[in-house]
The first five atom37 places (N, CA, C, CB, O) and aatype in JSON, in Angstrom:
{
  "aatype": [12, 19, 19, 9, 0, 14, 0, 14, 0, 0, 6, 19, 0, 17, 12, 1, 10, 15, 7, 1, 7, 10, 16, 14, 1, 6, 6, 6, 19, 19, 1, 10, 19, 19, 7, 7, 10, 15, 16, 11, 5, 9, 0, 6, 1, 10, 13, 9, 0, 3, 18, 16, 19, 5, 1, 8, 10, 15, 2, 19, 13, 3, 11, 19, 7, 19, 1, 15, 1, 1, 3, 10, 19, 11, 5, 19, 13, 16, 6, 5, 19, 19, 14, 15, 13, 3, 8, 19, 7, 7, 5],
  "atom_mask": [
    [1, 1, 1, 1, 1],
    [1, 1, 1, 1, 1],
    [1, 1, 1, 1, 1],
    [1, 1, 1, 1, 1],
    [1, 1, 1, 1, 1],
    [1, 1, 1, 1, 1],
    [1, 1, 1, 1, 1],
    [1, 1, 1, 1, 1],
    [1, 1, 1, 1, 1],
    [1, 1, 1, 1, 1],
    [1, 1, 1, 1, 1],
    [1, 1, 1, 1, 1],
    [1, 1, 1, 1, 1],
    [1, 1, 1, 1, 1],
    [1, 1, 1, 1, 1],
    [1, 1, 1, 1, 1],
    [1, 1, 1, 1, 1],
    [1, 1, 1, 1, 1],
    [1, 1, 1, 0, 1],
    [1, 1, 1, 1, 1],
    [1, 1, 1, 0, 1],
    [1, 1, 1, 1, 1],
    [1, 1, 1, 1, 1],
    [1, 1, 1, 1, 1],
    [1, 1, 1, 1, 1],
    [1, 1, 1, 1, 1],
    [1, 1, 1, 1, 1],
    [1, 1, 1, 1, 1],
    [1, 1, 1, 1, 1],
    [1, 1, 1, 1, 1],
    [1, 1, 1, 1, 1],
    [1, 1, 1, 1, 1],
    [1, 1, 1, 1, 1],
    [1, 1, 1, 1, 1],
    [1, 1, 1, 0, 1],
    [1, 1, 1, 0, 1],
    [1, 1, 1, 1, 1],
    [1, 1, 1, 1, 1],
    [1, 1, 1, 1, 1],
    [1, 1, 1, 1, 1],
    [1, 1, 1, 1, 1],
    [1, 1, 1, 1, 1],
    [1, 1, 1, 1, 1],
    [1, 1, 1, 1, 1],
    [1, 1, 1, 1, 1],
    [1, 1, 1, 1, 1],
    [1, 1, 1, 1, 1],
    [1, 1, 1, 1, 1],
    [1, 1, 1, 1, 1],
    [1, 1, 1, 1, 1],
    [1, 1, 1, 1, 1],
    [1, 1, 1, 1, 1],
    [1, 1, 1, 1, 1],
    [1, 1, 1, 1, 1],
    [1, 1, 1, 1, 1],
    [1, 1, 1, 1, 1],
    [1, 1, 1, 1, 1],
    [1, 1, 1, 1, 1],
    [1, 1, 1, 1, 1],
    [1, 1, 1, 1, 1],
    [1, 1, 1, 1, 1],
    [1, 1, 1, 1, 1],
    [1, 1, 1, 1, 1],
    [1, 1, 1, 1, 1],
    [1, 1, 1, 0, 1],
    [1, 1, 1, 1, 1],
    [1, 1, 1, 1, 1],
    [1, 1, 1, 1, 1],
    [1, 1, 1, 1, 1],
    [1, 1, 1, 1, 1],
    [1, 1, 1, 1, 1],
    [1, 1, 1, 1, 1],
    [1, 1, 1, 1, 1],
    [1, 1, 1, 1, 1],
    [1, 1, 1, 1, 1],
    [1, 1, 1, 1, 1],
    [1, 1, 1, 1, 1],
    [1, 1, 1, 1, 1],
    [1, 1, 1, 1, 1],
    [1, 1, 1, 1, 1],
    [1, 1, 1, 1, 1],
    [1, 1, 1, 1, 1],
    [1, 1, 1, 1, 1],
    [1, 1, 1, 1, 1],
    [1, 1, 1, 1, 1],
    [1, 1, 1, 1, 1],
    [1, 1, 1, 1, 1],
    [1, 1, 1, 1, 1],
    [1, 1, 1, 0, 1],
    [1, 1, 1, 0, 1],
    [1, 1, 1, 1, 1]
  ],
  "atom_positions": [
    [[0.83, -1.16, 0.0], [0.0, 0.0, 0.0], [0.89, 1.24, 0.0], [-0.96, -0.01, 1.21], [1.92, 1.3, 0.69]],
    [[0.49, 2.2, -0.77], [1.19, 3.49, -0.82], [0.24, 4.55, -0.29], [1.66, 3.83, -2.28], [-0.91, 4.66, -0.73]],
    [[0.73, 5.32, 0.66], [-0.09, 6.4, 1.22], [0.58, 7.72, 0.87], [-0.26, 6.25, 2.77], [1.77, 7.93, 1.13]],
    [[-0.19, 8.6, 0.28], [0.32, 9.92, -0.08], [-0.33, 10.92, 0.86], [0.04, 10.27, -1.59], [-1.55, 11.02, 0.94]],
    [[0.53, 11.66, 1.56], [0.04, 12.65, 2.51], [1.03, 13.82, 2.53], [-0.15, 12.04, 3.94], [2.2, 13.65, 2.19]],
    [[0.56, 14.97, 2.93], [1.48, 16.11, 3.03], [2.58, 15.81, 4.04], [0.71, 17.39, 3.43], [2.34, 15.22, 5.1]],
    [[3.78, 16.22, 3.72], [4.91, 16.03, 4.63], [4.82, 17.05, 5.76], [6.27, 16.16, 3.89], [4.42, 18.19, 5.54]],
    [[5.18, 16.62, 6.97], [5.22, 17.6, 8.07], [6.2, 18.72, 7.74], [5.63, 16.9, 9.41], [7.2, 18.51, 7.05]],
    [[5.91, 19.91, 8.25], [6.71, 21.09, 7.95], [8.19, 20.87, 8.27], [6.19, 22.29, 8.73], [9.05, 21.3, 7.51]],
    [[8.48, 20.22, 9.39], [9.88, 20.0, 9.78], [10.62, 19.18, 8.74], [9.95, 19.31, 11.14], [11.79, 19.46, 8.45]],
    [[9.98, 18.16, 8.18], [10.63, 17.34, 7.17], [10.91, 18.13, 5.9], [9.78, 16.11, 6.84], [11.97, 17.98, 5.29]],
    [[9.97, 18.95, 5.5], [10.16, 19.77, 4.3], [11.32, 20.74, 4.53], [8.85, 20.55, 3.96], [12.15, 20.94, 3.65]],
    [[11.36, 21.32, 5.72], [12.42, 22.27, 6.03], [13.78, 21.61, 5.94], [12.22, 22.86, 7.43], [14.7, 22.19, 5.36]],
    [[13.93, 20.42, 6.49], [15.24, 19.74, 6.47], [15.62, 19.33, 5.05], [15.22, 18.5, 7.39], [16.79, 19.36, 4.69]],
    [[14.63, 18.96, 4.26], [14.95, 18.61, 2.87], [15.48, 19.84, 2.15], [13.69, 18.05, 2.13], [16.39, 19.73, 1.33]],
    [[14.91, 21.01, 2.44], [15.36, 22.25, 1.79], [16.8, 22.58, 2.18], [14.42, 23.42, 2.17], [17.58, 23.04, 1.35]],
    [[17.15, 22.34, 3.45], [18.51, 22.62, 3.9], [19.51, 21.64, 3.29], [18.58, 22.56, 5.41], [20.68, 21.98, 3.14]],
    [[19.06, 20.44, 2.96], [20.0, 19.44, 2.45], [20.66, 19.87, 1.15], [19.28, 18.12, 2.24], [21.74, 19.4, 0.83]],
    [[20.03, 20.76, 0.41], [20.6, 21.24, -0.84], [21.6, 22.37, -0.66], [0.0, 0.0, 0.0], [22.11, 22.9, -1.65]],
    [[21.89, 22.74, 0.56], [22.79, 23.86, 0.83], [24.23, 23.43, 1.04], [22.31, 24.6, 2.03], [25.09, 24.28, 1.26]],
    [[24.52, 22.14, 0.98], [25.9, 21.68, 1.14], [26.41, 21.67, 2.57], [0.0, 0.0, 0.0], [27.61, 21.77, 2.81]],
    [[25.48, 21.56, 3.53], [25.91, 21.5, 4.92], [26.57, 20.17, 5.22], [24.73, 21.74, 5.86], [26.15, 19.12, 4.71]],
    [[27.59, 20.21, 6.06], [28.21, 18.97, 6.5], [27.29, 18.31, 7.53], [29.64, 19.23, 7.12], [26.4, 18.97, 8.07]],
    [[27.49, 17.02, 7.79], [26.67, 16.36, 8.82], [26.75, 17.08, 10.17], [27.11, 14.9, 8.98], [25.74, 17.19, 10.87]],
    [[27.92, 17.57, 10.55], [28.07, 18.27, 11.83], [27.33, 19.6, 11.82], [29.57, 18.5, 12.14], [26.71, 19.98, 12.81]],
    [[27.38, 20.31, 10.68], [26.65, 21.57, 10.57], [25.14, 21.31, 10.68], [26.97, 22.27, 9.23], [24.43, 22.09, 11.32]],
    [[24.67, 20.24, 10.07], [23.25, 19.89, 10.18], [22.87, 19.61, 11.63], [22.92, 18.67, 9.3], [21.81, 20.02, 12.09]],
    [[23.76, 18.9, 12.34], [23.53, 18.64, 13.77], [23.4, 19.94, 14.55], [24.67, 17.79, 14.35], [22.48, 20.09, 15.36]],
    [[24.3, 20.86, 14.3], [24.27, 22.15, 14.99], [22.98, 22.89, 14.66], [25.5, 23.01, 14.6], [22.37, 23.48, 15.55]],
    [[22.55, 22.88, 13.41], [21.31, 23.55, 13.01], [20.13, 22.93, 13.76], [21.09, 23.45, 11.48], [19.28, 23.66, 14.28]],
    [[20.07, 21.62, 13.82], [18.96, 20.96, 14.52], [18.92, 21.39, 15.99], [19.09, 19.42, 14.43], [17.84, 21.62, 16.54]],
    [[20.07, 21.51, 16.6], [20.12, 21.91, 18.01], [19.76, 23.39, 18.18], [21.51, 21.64, 18.59], [19.12, 23.76, 19.16]],
    [[20.17, 24.23, 17.23], [19.78, 25.64, 17.27], [18.26, 25.75, 17.14], [20.48, 26.44, 16.13], [17.62, 26.48, 17.9]],
    [[17.7, 25.04, 16.19], [16.25, 25.05, 15.99], [15.54, 24.53, 17.24], [15.87, 24.21, 14.75], [14.43, 24.96, 17.55]],
    [[16.19, 23.61, 17.95], [15.64, 23.09, 19.19], [15.76, 24.05, 20.36], [0.0, 0.0, 0.0], [15.29, 23.75, 21.46]],
    [[16.39, 25.21, 20.13], [16.45, 26.23, 21.15], [17.66, 26.17, 22.06], [0.0, 0.0, 0.0], [17.7, 26.89, 23.07]],
    [[18.65, 25.35, 21.75], [19.82, 25.24, 22.6], [20.78, 26.41, 22.38], [20.53, 23.92, 22.35], [20.9, 26.93, 21.27]],
    [[21.44, 26.8, 23.45], [22.44, 27.86, 23.39], [23.76, 27.3, 22.86], [22.65, 28.5, 24.78], [23.91, 26.08, 22.72]],
    [[24.69, 28.18, 22.56], [26.02, 27.75, 22.11], [26.65, 26.82, 23.14], [26.93, 28.97, 21.86], [27.18, 25.76, 22.78]],
    [[26.6, 27.2, 24.4], [27.18, 26.38, 25.47], [26.52, 25.0, 25.54], [27.05, 27.1, 26.82], [27.21, 23.99, 25.67]],
    [[25.2, 24.96, 25.45], [24.48, 23.68, 25.49], [24.83, 22.8, 24.29], [22.97, 23.93, 25.55], [24.99, 21.59, 24.43]],
    [[24.94, 23.41, 23.12], [25.31, 22.65, 21.92], [26.72, 22.1, 22.08], [25.22, 23.54, 20.65], [26.97, 20.93, 21.78]],
    [[27.64, 22.93, 22.55], [29.02, 22.49, 22.76], [29.07, 21.3, 23.72], [29.88, 23.64, 23.31], [29.78, 20.33, 23.47]],
    [[28.34, 21.39, 24.81], [28.31, 20.29, 25.78], [27.7, 19.03, 25.18], [27.53, 20.7, 27.02], [28.21, 17.93, 25.39]],
    [[26.64, 19.19, 24.43], [25.95, 18.03, 23.84], [26.83, 17.32, 22.81], [24.63, 18.47, 23.18], [26.82, 16.1, 22.72]],
    [[27.6, 18.11, 22.03], [28.42, 17.54, 20.96], [29.88, 17.3, 21.37], [28.39, 18.45, 19.76], [30.68, 16.81, 20.58]],
    [[30.21, 17.66, 22.62], [31.57, 17.47, 23.13], [32.6, 18.24, 22.3], [31.93, 15.99, 23.16], [33.65, 17.71, 21.93]],
    [[32.25, 19.49, 22.01], [33.15, 20.37, 21.27], [33.22, 21.71, 22.0], [32.67, 20.55, 19.79], [32.42, 21.98, 22.89]],
    [[34.18, 22.55, 21.61], [34.34, 23.86, 22.23], [33.27, 24.83, 21.74], [35.75, 24.42, 21.94], [32.74, 24.69, 20.64]],
    [[32.96, 25.83, 22.58], [32.01, 26.88, 22.19], [32.45, 27.52, 20.87], [31.9, 27.96, 23.3], [31.63, 27.78, 19.99]],
    [[33.76, 27.77, 20.75], [34.29, 28.38, 19.54], [33.98, 27.53, 18.31], [35.81, 28.59, 19.66], [33.66, 28.06, 17.24]],
    [[34.05, 26.22, 18.46], [33.78, 25.33, 17.34], [32.32, 25.42, 16.92], [34.14, 23.87, 17.7], [32.0, 25.4, 15.73]],
    [[31.43, 25.52, 17.89], [30.01, 25.7, 17.59], [29.82, 27.0, 16.79], [29.15, 25.73, 18.9], [29.12, 27.02, 15.78]],
    [[30.46, 28.07, 17.26], [30.35, 29.35, 16.56], [30.9, 29.26, 15.14], [31.09, 30.44, 17.34], [30.35, 29.86, 14.22]],
    [[31.97, 28.52, 14.97], [32.57, 28.35, 13.63], [31.6, 27.61, 12.71], [33.92, 27.59, 13.73], [31.41, 27.99, 11.56]],
    [[30.99, 26.54, 13.24], [30.0, 25.8, 12.45], [28.84, 26.72, 12.07], [29.47, 24.56, 13.23], [28.37, 26.71, 10.93]],
    [[28.37, 27.52, 13.03], [27.26, 28.43, 12.75], [27.64, 29.46, 11.69], [26.8, 29.13, 14.02], [26.83, 29.78, 10.82]],
    [[28.84, 29.97, 11.77], [29.31, 30.93, 10.77], [29.28, 30.31, 9.38], [30.73, 31.43, 11.12], [28.84, 30.94, 8.41]],
    [[29.74, 29.08, 9.28], [29.72, 28.37, 8.0], [28.29, 28.16, 7.51], [30.44, 27.0, 8.12], [28.0, 28.34, 6.33]],
    [[27.41, 27.78, 8.42], [26.0, 27.56, 8.07], [25.39, 28.88, 7.59], [25.2, 27.0, 9.29], [24.7, 28.9, 6.56]],
    [[25.63, 29.96, 8.32], [25.07, 31.26, 7.93], [25.5, 31.62, 6.51], [25.51, 32.35, 8.92], [24.69, 32.09, 5.71]],
    [[26.78, 31.4, 6.2], [27.27, 31.69, 4.85], [26.58, 30.83, 3.8], [28.79, 31.47, 4.78], [26.18, 31.33, 2.75]],
    [[26.43, 29.55, 4.08], [25.84, 28.63, 3.1], [24.34, 28.88, 2.89], [26.05, 27.19, 3.55], [23.84, 28.74, 1.78]],
    [[23.65, 29.25, 3.97], [22.2, 29.45, 3.9], [21.86, 30.88, 3.5], [21.56, 29.11, 5.24], [20.76, 31.15, 3.0]],
    [[22.8, 31.81, 3.73], [22.56, 33.19, 3.35], [21.82, 33.99, 4.42], [0.0, 0.0, 0.0], [20.98, 34.83, 4.1]],
    [[22.14, 33.72, 5.68], [21.54, 34.45, 6.79], [22.63, 35.04, 7.67], [20.6, 33.53, 7.63], [23.81, 34.74, 7.49]],
    [[22.23, 35.88, 8.63], [23.22, 36.54, 9.5], [23.08, 36.18, 10.98], [23.1, 38.02, 9.34], [23.95, 36.52, 11.77]],
    [[21.99, 35.5, 11.35], [21.77, 35.22, 12.76], [21.01, 33.91, 12.95], [21.0, 36.37, 13.42], [20.46, 33.34, 12.01]],
    [[20.99, 33.44, 14.19], [20.22, 32.24, 14.52], [18.74, 32.47, 14.22], [20.41, 31.85, 16.0], [18.06, 31.6, 13.68]],
    [[18.26, 33.65, 14.57], [16.85, 33.97, 14.33], [16.53, 33.88, 12.84], [16.52, 35.39, 14.86], [15.52, 33.28, 12.45]],
    [[17.39, 34.46, 12.01], [17.19, 34.39, 10.57], [17.27, 32.96, 10.06], [18.22, 35.25, 9.84], [16.54, 32.57, 9.15]],
    [[18.15, 32.17, 10.65], [18.29, 30.76, 10.26], [17.0, 30.0, 10.53], [19.47, 30.1, 11.01], [16.5, 29.28, 9.67]],
    [[16.46, 30.16, 11.73], [15.22, 29.46, 12.09], [14.09, 29.92, 11.19], [14.86, 29.71, 13.57], [13.28, 29.12, 10.73]],
    [[14.03, 31.23, 10.93], [13.0, 31.76, 10.03], [13.14, 31.15, 8.65], [13.09, 33.3, 9.95], [12.15, 30.74, 8.04]],
    [[14.36, 31.08, 8.15], [14.62, 30.5, 6.83], [14.19, 29.04, 6.77], [16.11, 30.63, 6.46], [13.58, 28.59, 5.8]],
    [[14.53, 28.31, 7.82], [14.22, 26.87, 7.85], [12.72, 26.64, 7.88], [14.87, 26.21, 9.07], [12.21, 25.81, 7.11]],
    [[11.99, 27.35, 8.74], [10.59, 27.01, 8.94], [9.58, 27.92, 8.27], [10.31, 27.0, 10.36], [8.5, 27.45, 7.92]],
    [[9.86, 29.16, 8.08], [8.86, 30.07, 7.54], [8.99, 30.23, 6.05], [8.95, 31.41, 8.2], [8.09, 29.89, 5.29]],
    [[10.12, 30.76, 5.62], [10.27, 31.1, 4.22], [10.32, 29.89, 3.3], [11.51, 31.91, 4.03], [9.97, 29.99, 2.13]],
    [[10.74, 28.76, 3.81], [10.86, 27.59, 2.94], [9.64, 26.68, 3.0], [12.08, 26.81, 3.31], [9.49, 25.81, 2.15]],
    [[8.77, 26.87, 3.99], [7.62, 25.98, 4.13], [6.33, 26.64, 3.68], [7.49, 25.53, 5.57], [5.49, 26.0, 3.05]],
    [[6.16, 27.91, 3.99], [4.95, 28.62, 3.63], [5.11, 29.17, 2.22], [4.64, 29.75, 4.63], [6.02, 29.95, 1.97]],
    [[4.23, 28.79, 1.31], [4.37, 29.29, -0.06], [4.15, 30.79, -0.13], [3.4, 28.59, -1.0], [3.41, 31.36, 0.67]],
    [[4.81, 31.42, -1.08], [4.64, 32.85, -1.26], [3.28, 33.1, -1.89], [5.78, 33.45, -2.13], [2.66, 32.19, -2.42]],
    [[2.83, 34.34, -1.83], [1.54, 34.69, -2.4], [1.51, 34.48, -3.9], [1.19, 36.12, -2.06], [0.44, 34.27, -4.47]],
    [[2.65, 34.54, -4.55], [2.7, 34.34, -6.0], [2.27, 32.93, -6.4], [4.1, 34.61, -6.51], [1.81, 32.71, -7.52]],
    [[2.43, 31.98, -5.47], [2.11, 30.59, -5.8], [0.74, 30.17, -5.31], [3.14, 29.68, -5.23], [0.31, 29.05, -5.61]],
    [[0.03, 30.99, -4.57], [-1.28, 30.68, -4.06], [-2.28, 30.73, -5.2], [-1.68, 31.64, -2.92], [-2.28, 31.67, -6.0]],
    [[-3.1, 29.74, -5.26], [-4.12, 29.72, -6.28], [-3.62, 29.34, -7.65], [0.0, 0.0, 0.0], [-4.3, 29.57, -8.65]],
    [[-2.42, 28.77, -7.71], [-1.88, 28.28, -8.98], [-1.4, 29.36, -9.91], [0.0, 0.0, 0.0], [-1.23, 29.11, -11.1]],
    [[-1.17, 30.57, -9.4], [-0.73, 31.66, -10.26], [0.74, 31.57, -10.54], [-1.05, 32.99, -9.64], [1.29, 32.41, -11.25]]
  ]
}
């Protein structure tokens, strides 16, 4: 049996990020940022230095085209999941 259903927003968001060339570690950091963890909490969870977390975030920001964690989360969940008005109604 094949079931076709809309994908949850989180899955669509992660698929969109996969085309940005993020490394597996950068993806991990993004998931933790989206989960609301601080730099210190991410560093502790991944057993890396705070500086390393910041370096990963800097790389992610460059690849995704954002300047902050807030912009990153917005890019992941809002701008990539909600269609623009140009696409509403099949226009």
